[in-house]
N, CA, C and O atoms as a CHARMM CRD file, in Angstrom:
* protein
*
  260
    1    1 MET  N     29.81800 171.94800  69.44000 PROA 1      0.00000
    2    1 MET  CA    30.43600 171.49900  70.55300 PROA 1      0.00000
    3    1 MET  C     31.81600 172.25600  70.74700 PROA 1      0.00000
    4    1 MET  O     32.62800 172.33100  69.82500 PROA 1      0.00000
    5    2 ARG  N     32.01100 172.74600  71.84800 PROA 2      0.00000
    6    2 ARG  CA    33.29900 173.48600  72.09700 PROA 2      0.00000
    7    2 ARG  C     34.28400 172.61300  72.70300 PROA 2      0.00000
    8    2 ARG  O     33.99300 171.85600  73.62900 PROA 2      0.00000
    9    3 LYS  N     35.52000 172.70800  72.16600 PROA 3      0.00000
   10    3 LYS  CA    36.65600 171.99400  72.65000 PROA 3      0.00000
   11    3 LYS  C     37.46800 172.82100  73.66300 PROA 3      0.00000
   12    3 LYS  O     37.72400 174.00000  73.41800 PROA 3      0.00000
   13    4 THR  N     37.85200 172.26100  74.73000 PROA 4      0.00000
   14    4 THR  CA    38.72100 172.97100  75.70500 PROA 4      0.00000
   15    4 THR  C     40.22800 172.76900  75.25500 PROA 4      0.00000
   16    4 THR  O     40.69300 171.69500  74.87400 PROA 4      0.00000
   17    5 GLU  N     40.88800 173.91000  75.35100 PROA 5      0.00000
   18    5 GLU  CA    42.32400 173.87500  75.10600 PROA 5      0.00000
   19    5 GLU  C     43.04000 173.79100  76.34500 PROA 5      0.00000
   20    5 GLU  O     42.65400 174.44400  77.31400 PROA 5      0.00000
   21    6 PHE  N     44.15100 172.97100  76.41100 PROA 6      0.00000
   22    6 PHE  CA    44.96100 172.91200  77.61200 PROA 6      0.00000
   23    6 PHE  C     46.40700 173.15600  77.24700 PROA 6      0.00000
   24    6 PHE  O     46.83400 172.86700  76.12900 PROA 6      0.00000
   25    7 SER  N     47.15700 173.68900  78.19200 PROA 7      0.00000
   26    7 SER  CA    48.56200 173.87800  78.14500 PROA 7      0.00000
   27    7 SER  C     49.19900 172.60000  78.44000 PROA 7      0.00000
   28    7 SER  O     48.69400 171.83300  79.26000 PROA 7      0.00000
   29    8 ALA  N     50.32900 172.31200  77.79100 PROA 8      0.00000
   30    8 ALA  CA    51.10900 171.13700  78.16200 PROA 8      0.00000
   31    8 ALA  C     51.85700 171.34200  79.42900 PROA 8      0.00000
   32    8 ALA  O     52.48400 172.38400  79.61800 PROA 8      0.00000
   33    9 ILE  N     51.81000 170.33000  80.35000 PROA 9      0.00000
   34    9 ILE  CA    52.54900 170.38900  81.58800 PROA 9      0.00000
   35    9 ILE  C     53.51900 169.27100  81.70400 PROA 9      0.00000
   36    9 ILE  O     53.31100 168.22700  81.08500 PROA 9      0.00000
   37   10 ASP  N     54.52600 169.41500  82.43100 PROA 10     0.00000
   38   10 ASP  CA    55.59200 168.39500  82.55700 PROA 10     0.00000
   39   10 ASP  C     55.14100 167.05100  83.16100 PROA 10     0.00000
   40   10 ASP  O     55.48000 166.00100  82.61600 PROA 10     0.00000
   41   11 ASN  N     54.38300 167.06000  84.27400 PROA 11     0.00000
   42   11 ASN  CA    54.06500 165.86000  84.93000 PROA 11     0.00000
   43   11 ASN  C     52.47900 165.82000  85.21300 PROA 11     0.00000
   44   11 ASN  O     52.04300 166.08100  86.33400 PROA 11     0.00000
   45   12 PRO  N     51.68400 165.49600  84.19100 PROA 12     0.00000
   46   12 PRO  CA    50.27500 165.45500  84.37600 PROA 12     0.00000
   47   12 PRO  C     49.89000 164.36800  85.32200 PROA 12     0.00000
   48   12 PRO  O     50.59700 163.36500  85.41200 PROA 12     0.00000
   49   13 ILE  N     48.78200 164.51700  86.04800 PROA 13     0.00000
   50   13 ILE  CA    48.21800 163.44400  86.87100 PROA 13     0.00000
   51   13 ILE  C     47.33000 162.48400  85.98800 PROA 13     0.00000
   52   13 ILE  O     47.41300 161.26200  86.10800 PROA 13     0.00000
   53   14 LEU  N     46.55600 163.03800  85.18000 PROA 14     0.00000
   54   14 LEU  CA    45.75800 162.28600  84.19200 PROA 14     0.00000
   55   14 LEU  C     46.15100 162.53100  82.78100 PROA 14     0.00000
   56   14 LEU  O     46.71000 163.58100  82.46400 PROA 14     0.00000
   57   15 THR  N     45.87700 161.59800  81.92500 PROA 15     0.00000
   58   15 THR  CA    46.08500 161.83500  80.48500 PROA 15     0.00000
   59   15 THR  C     44.89600 161.17300  79.72800 PROA 15     0.00000
   60   15 THR  O     44.19400 160.33000  80.28800 PROA 15     0.00000
   61   16 ASN  N     44.70400 161.53600  78.55700 PROA 16     0.00000
   62   16 ASN  CA    43.67600 160.97400  77.68200 PROA 16     0.00000
   63   16 ASN  C     44.24800 159.76600  76.98500 PROA 16     0.00000
   64   16 ASN  O     45.43500 159.47600  77.13200 PROA 16     0.00000
   65   17 THR  N     43.42700 159.04600  76.22300 PROA 17     0.00000
   66   17 THR  CA    43.92100 157.84200  75.61000 PROA 17     0.00000
   67   17 THR  C     45.06400 158.13600  74.59100 PROA 17     0.00000
   68   17 THR  O     45.95900 157.30400  74.44100 PROA 17     0.00000
   69   18 ASN  N     45.05300 159.21700  73.94100 PROA 18     0.00000
   70   18 ASN  CA    46.24800 159.52700  73.06500 PROA 18     0.00000
   71   18 ASN  C     47.51500 159.72300  73.86800 PROA 18     0.00000
   72   18 ASN  O     48.60000 159.36400  73.41100 PROA 18     0.00000
   73   19 GLY  N     47.40000 160.26600  75.01200 PROA 19     0.00000
   74   19 GLY  CA    48.52300 160.46400  75.96400 PROA 19     0.00000
   75   19 GLY  C     49.02600 159.11300  76.43200 PROA 19     0.00000
   76   19 GLY  O     50.22300 158.84200  76.51900 PROA 19     0.00000
   77   20 LEU  N     48.05300 158.29800  76.72400 PROA 20     0.00000
   78   20 LEU  CA    48.35900 156.91200  77.22300 PROA 20     0.00000
   79   20 LEU  C     49.09400 156.10500  76.17600 PROA 20     0.00000
   80   20 LEU  O     50.03700 155.37600  76.48200 PROA 20     0.00000
   81   21 LYS  N     48.63500 156.24800  74.88900 PROA 21     0.00000
   82   21 LYS  CA    49.35900 155.63000  73.82900 PROA 21     0.00000
   83   21 LYS  C     50.82200 156.07800  73.67700 PROA 21     0.00000
   84   21 LYS  O     51.71900 155.26800  73.44300 PROA 21     0.00000
   85   22 ALA  N     51.03300 157.40900  73.82000 PROA 22     0.00000
   86   22 ALA  CA    52.34900 158.00000  73.80100 PROA 22     0.00000
   87   22 ALA  C     53.25400 157.53800  74.97200 PROA 22     0.00000
   88   22 ALA  O     54.44000 157.25200  74.80600 PROA 22     0.00000
   89   23 LEU  N     52.61100 157.48200  76.17500 PROA 23     0.00000
   90   23 LEU  CA    53.27600 157.05000  77.41900 PROA 23     0.00000
   91   23 LEU  C     53.79500 155.58300  77.22200 PROA 23     0.00000
   92   23 LEU  O     54.94800 155.27000  77.51900 PROA 23     0.00000
   93   24 THR  N     52.94000 154.75700  76.73600 PROA 24     0.00000
   94   24 THR  CA    53.28000 153.29100  76.70500 PROA 24     0.00000
   95   24 THR  C     53.99900 152.95800  75.31900 PROA 24     0.00000
   96   24 THR  O     54.46700 151.83800  75.11400 PROA 24     0.00000
   97   25 GLN  N     54.05900 153.92100  74.43600 PROA 25     0.00000
   98   25 GLN  CA    54.62000 153.61000  73.16800 PROA 25     0.00000
   99   25 GLN  C     53.96300 152.43800  72.49200 PROA 25     0.00000
  100   25 GLN  O     54.64100 151.56900  71.94300 PROA 25     0.00000
  101   26 SER  N     52.58900 152.40500  72.53000 PROA 26     0.00000
  102   26 SER  CA    51.90100 151.24800  71.87600 PROA 26     0.00000
  103   26 SER  C     50.58000 151.78600  71.26600 PROA 26     0.00000
  104   26 SER  O     50.15000 152.91600  71.49400 PROA 26     0.00000
  105   27 GLY  N     50.00300 150.91000  70.50500 PROA 27     0.00000
  106   27 GLY  CA    48.71500 151.28800  69.84600 PROA 27     0.00000
  107   27 GLY  C     47.62500 151.43300  70.84200 PROA 27     0.00000
  108   27 GLY  O     47.84200 151.16900  72.02500 PROA 27     0.00000
  109   28 ARG  N     46.43000 151.84900  70.41500 PROA 28     0.00000
  110   28 ARG  CA    45.35800 152.09100  71.22700 PROA 28     0.00000
  111   28 ARG  C     44.91100 150.91800  72.00100 PROA 28     0.00000
  112   28 ARG  O     44.71100 151.01000  73.21200 PROA 28     0.00000
  113   29 GLU  N     44.74200 149.78100  71.32700 PROA 29     0.00000
  114   29 GLU  CA    44.27100 148.61300  71.97800 PROA 29     0.00000
  115   29 GLU  C     45.10200 148.13600  73.14300 PROA 29     0.00000
  116   29 GLU  O     44.58700 147.83500  74.22000 PROA 29     0.00000
  117   30 ASN  N     46.44500 148.07000  72.90000 PROA 30     0.00000
  118   30 ASN  CA    47.36600 147.68100  74.00700 PROA 30     0.00000
  119   30 ASN  C     47.49800 148.68600  75.06900 PROA 30     0.00000
  120   30 ASN  O     47.64600 148.34500  76.24200 PROA 30     0.00000
  121   31 ALA  N     47.44900 149.92000  74.69700 PROA 31     0.00000
  122   31 ALA  CA    47.53100 150.98200  75.73400 PROA 31     0.00000
  123   31 ALA  C     46.33500 150.95400  76.66300 PROA 31     0.00000
  124   31 ALA  O     46.48700 151.18000  77.86300 PROA 31     0.00000
  125   32 VAL  N     45.12600 150.67800  76.13100 PROA 32     0.00000
  126   32 VAL  CA    43.90900 150.58200  76.97900 PROA 32     0.00000
  127   32 VAL  C     44.01200 149.23000  77.80900 PROA 32     0.00000
  128   32 VAL  O     43.58800 149.23000  78.96500 PROA 32     0.00000
  129   33 LYS  N     44.52100 148.16000  77.29700 PROA 33     0.00000
  130   33 LYS  CA    44.67800 146.97600  78.05400 PROA 33     0.00000
  131   33 LYS  C     45.66800 147.20600  79.18000 PROA 33     0.00000
  132   33 LYS  O     45.44600 146.65900  80.26100 PROA 33     0.00000
  133   34 ILE  N     46.70000 147.93800  79.02700 PROA 34     0.00000
  134   34 ILE  CA    47.60200 148.25300  80.08800 PROA 34     0.00000
  135   34 ILE  C     46.94700 149.14100  81.13100 PROA 34     0.00000
  136   34 ILE  O     47.05800 148.92000  82.33700 PROA 34     0.00000
  137   35 GLY  N     46.28100 150.11900  80.63500 PROA 35     0.00000
  138   35 GLY  CA    45.61100 151.05300  81.51900 PROA 35     0.00000
  139   35 GLY  C     44.56300 150.38600  82.41600 PROA 35     0.00000
  140   35 GLY  O     44.49900 150.68700  83.60800 PROA 35     0.00000
  141   36 ILE  N     43.75800 149.50400  81.87500 PROA 36     0.00000
  142   36 ILE  CA    42.71300 148.71800  82.66300 PROA 36     0.00000
  143   36 ILE  C     43.47000 147.74600  83.62800 PROA 36     0.00000
  144   36 ILE  O     43.09100 147.59500  84.79000 PROA 36     0.00000
  145   37 ALA  N     44.54500 147.09800  83.11100 PROA 37     0.00000
  146   37 ALA  CA    45.18000 146.15500  84.07000 PROA 37     0.00000
  147   37 ALA  C     45.89300 146.84900  85.15300 PROA 37     0.00000
  148   37 ALA  O     46.14700 146.24700  86.19700 PROA 37     0.00000
  149   38 ALA  N     46.25300 148.15300  84.96300 PROA 38     0.00000
  150   38 ALA  CA    46.83900 148.94200  86.02600 PROA 38     0.00000
  151   38 ALA  C     45.79200 149.51600  86.95400 PROA 38     0.00000
  152   38 ALA  O     46.12700 150.02300  88.02500 PROA 38     0.00000
  153   39 GLY  N     44.54200 149.44600  86.57000 PROA 39     0.00000
  154   39 GLY  CA    43.47300 150.05600  87.45600 PROA 39     0.00000
  155   39 GLY  C     43.57000 151.53300  87.37900 PROA 39     0.00000
  156   39 GLY  O     43.35700 152.21700  88.38000 PROA 39     0.00000
  157   40 ALA  N     43.91000 152.10000  86.13500 PROA 40     0.00000
  158   40 ALA  CA    44.17800 153.51800  86.05400 PROA 40     0.00000
  159   40 ALA  C     43.04600 154.23700  85.33000 PROA 40     0.00000
  160   40 ALA  O     43.17300 155.43100  85.05900 PROA 40     0.00000
  161   41 ARG  N     41.98700 153.59000  85.01900 PROA 41     0.00000
  162   41 ARG  CA    40.86200 154.28000  84.30700 PROA 41     0.00000
  163   41 ARG  C     40.13400 155.19900  85.25100 PROA 41     0.00000
  164   41 ARG  O     39.79100 154.84700  86.38000 PROA 41     0.00000
  165   42 VAL  N     39.91300 156.39800  84.74000 PROA 42     0.00000
  166   42 VAL  CA    39.11600 157.46100  85.49300 PROA 42     0.00000
  167   42 VAL  C     38.05100 157.90400  84.57500 PROA 42     0.00000
  168   42 VAL  O     38.33700 158.34700  83.46300 PROA 42     0.00000
  169   43 GLN  N     36.77900 157.79800  85.01100 PROA 43     0.00000
  170   43 GLN  CA    35.62600 158.22500  84.13300 PROA 43     0.00000
  171   43 GLN  C     35.13400 159.50900  84.74800 PROA 43     0.00000
  172   43 GLN  O     34.77300 159.53000  85.92400 PROA 43     0.00000
  173   44 ILE  N     35.11100 160.53100  84.01600 PROA 44     0.00000
  174   44 ILE  CA    34.55300 161.92100  84.39100 PROA 44     0.00000
  175   44 ILE  C     33.50700 162.25200  83.33100 PROA 44     0.00000
  176   44 ILE  O     33.78000 162.70700  82.22100 PROA 44     0.00000
  177   45 GLY  N     32.26900 161.97400  83.78800 PROA 45     0.00000
  178   45 GLY  CA    31.17600 162.17000  82.88600 PROA 45     0.00000
  179   45 GLY  C     31.34800 161.20600  81.70500 PROA 45     0.00000
  180   45 GLY  O     31.48100 160.00600  81.95000 PROA 45     0.00000
  181   46 LYS  N     31.35500 161.64400  80.45900 PROA 46     0.00000
  182   46 LYS  CA    31.57200 160.77500  79.30700 PROA 46     0.00000
  183   46 LYS  C     33.07800 160.67700  78.98100 PROA 46     0.00000
  184   46 LYS  O     33.46400 159.86300  78.14200 PROA 46     0.00000
  185   47 SER  N     33.87800 161.44000  79.58900 PROA 47     0.00000
  186   47 SER  CA    35.26800 161.49700  79.33900 PROA 47     0.00000
  187   47 SER  C     36.08000 160.46700  80.09400 PROA 47     0.00000
  188   47 SER  O     35.88600 160.29800  81.29700 PROA 47     0.00000
  189   48 VAL  N     37.01300 159.75200  79.39800 PROA 48     0.00000
  190   48 VAL  CA    37.85500 158.76000  80.05100 PROA 48     0.00000
  191   48 VAL  C     39.25500 159.35100  80.06600 PROA 48     0.00000
  192   48 VAL  O     39.76000 159.87200  79.07100 PROA 48     0.00000
  193   49 ARG  N     39.90100 159.23600  81.33300 PROA 49     0.00000
  194   49 ARG  CA    41.22200 159.69800  81.48900 PROA 49     0.00000
  195   49 ARG  C     41.97300 158.50600  82.16700 PROA 49     0.00000
  196   49 ARG  O     41.36400 157.54100  82.62700 PROA 49     0.00000
  197   50 TRP  N     43.35700 158.63500  82.20000 PROA 50     0.00000
  198   50 TRP  CA    44.17000 157.55700  82.72400 PROA 50     0.00000
  199   50 TRP  C     45.08800 158.12400  83.78100 PROA 50     0.00000
  200   50 TRP  O     45.76700 159.12100  83.53800 PROA 50     0.00000
  201   51 ASN  N     45.12300 157.52100  84.92600 PROA 51     0.00000
  202   51 ASN  CA    46.07100 157.96700  86.03400 PROA 51     0.00000
  203   51 ASN  C     47.45800 157.48800  85.63300 PROA 51     0.00000
  204   51 ASN  O     47.73900 156.29100  85.56200 PROA 51     0.00000
  205   52 VAL  N     48.31800 158.48100  85.37100 PROA 52     0.00000
  206   52 VAL  CA    49.62900 158.29700  84.91700 PROA 52     0.00000
  207   52 VAL  C     50.53600 157.53400  85.88400 PROA 52     0.00000
  208   52 VAL  O     51.28600 156.65300  85.46500 PROA 52     0.00000
  209   53 GLU  N     50.47100 157.86500  87.16600 PROA 53     0.00000
  210   53 GLU  CA    51.29000 157.20600  88.15500 PROA 53     0.00000
  211   53 GLU  C     50.90200 155.72300  88.32300 PROA 53     0.00000
  212   53 GLU  O     51.77000 154.88200  88.55800 PROA 53     0.00000
  213   54 LYS  N     49.64400 155.41500  88.20800 PROA 54     0.00000
  214   54 LYS  CA    49.25900 153.92400  88.36700 PROA 54     0.00000
  215   54 LYS  C     49.82000 153.21400  87.10900 PROA 54     0.00000
  216   54 LYS  O     50.30000 152.08600  87.22600 PROA 54     0.00000
  217   55 VAL  N     49.77600 153.83000  85.92900 PROA 55     0.00000
  218   55 VAL  CA    50.39900 153.10500  84.77100 PROA 55     0.00000
  219   55 VAL  C     51.82200 152.94900  84.94600 PROA 55     0.00000
  220   55 VAL  O     52.33000 151.87700  84.61900 PROA 55     0.00000
  221   56 LYS  N     52.53400 153.88100  85.42000 PROA 56     0.00000
  222   56 LYS  CA    53.96700 153.84900  85.64000 PROA 56     0.00000
  223   56 LYS  C     54.32100 152.72200  86.60100 PROA 56     0.00000
  224   56 LYS  O     55.18700 151.88400  86.35000 PROA 56     0.00000
  225   57 ARG  N     53.55100 152.75700  87.78600 PROA 57     0.00000
  226   57 ARG  CA    53.85400 151.70400  88.83600 PROA 57     0.00000
  227   57 ARG  C     53.59400 150.26400  88.25900 PROA 57     0.00000
  228   57 ARG  O     54.37400 149.33500  88.47100 PROA 57     0.00000
  229   58 TYR  N     52.42700 150.13900  87.50300 PROA 58     0.00000
  230   58 TYR  CA    52.16500 148.88300  86.87500 PROA 58     0.00000
  231   58 TYR  C     53.23700 148.39100  85.97700 PROA 58     0.00000
  232   58 TYR  O     53.65500 147.23700  86.06500 PROA 58     0.00000
  233   59 ILE  N     53.68600 149.24100  85.11900 PROA 59     0.00000
  234   59 ILE  CA    54.78700 148.85700  84.16200 PROA 59     0.00000
  235   59 ILE  C     56.04700 148.48300  84.91800 PROA 59     0.00000
  236   59 ILE  O     56.67400 147.47600  84.58800 PROA 59     0.00000
  237   60 ASP  N     56.44000 149.25500  85.92000 PROA 60     0.00000
  238   60 ASP  CA    57.53700 148.84500  86.73900 PROA 60     0.00000
  239   60 ASP  C     57.39300 147.52400  87.44700 PROA 60     0.00000
  240   60 ASP  O     58.35800 146.76500  87.53600 PROA 60     0.00000
  241   61 ALA  N     56.20200 147.22500  87.95800 PROA 61     0.00000
  242   61 ALA  CA    55.95900 145.91100  88.60300 PROA 61     0.00000
  243   61 ALA  C     56.00400 144.70300  87.65500 PROA 61     0.00000
  244   61 ALA  O     56.38800 143.61500  88.08300 PROA 61     0.00000
  245   62 ILE  N     55.61700 144.87000  86.36600 PROA 62     0.00000
  246   62 ILE  CA    55.61500 143.83600  85.42200 PROA 62     0.00000
  247   62 ILE  C     56.96200 143.65500  84.71100 PROA 62     0.00000
  248   62 ILE  O     57.18200 142.64500  84.04200 PROA 62     0.00000
  249   63 SER  N     57.83900 144.61400  84.85600 PROA 63     0.00000
  250   63 SER  CA    59.10200 144.62500  84.12200 PROA 63     0.00000
  251   63 SER  C     59.95400 143.44600  84.55600 PROA 63     0.00000
  252   63 SER  O     59.94800 143.09500  85.73600 PROA 63     0.00000
  253   64 THR  N     60.66000 142.84700  83.67400 PROA 64     0.00000
  254   64 THR  CA    61.40200 141.62100  83.95900 PROA 64     0.00000
  255   64 THR  C     62.83000 141.90400  84.48900 PROA 64     0.00000
  256   64 THR  O     63.44400 141.02400  85.09200 PROA 64     0.00000
  257   65 GLU  N     63.33900 143.08500  84.27400 PROA 65     0.00000
  258   65 GLU  CA    64.67100 143.31300  84.72700 PROA 65     0.00000
  259   65 GLU  C     64.77600 144.69600  85.43000 PROA 65     0.00000
  260   65 GLU  O     65.85300 145.07400  85.89100 PROA 65     0.00000
């Protein structure tokens, strides 16, 4: 199986689950819960990606201050 290499960009539209973990500064389980609650899950074939903007808007909306 061949892995595709990507260059890092400043403002990605989508990220993988590891990127979601880094974005939310949480473990895999909580990051996925946040991503699902935000409606940010994107399925491309067998690959799962997360819409970064939806996650950011969701976190802003649930922030208490």
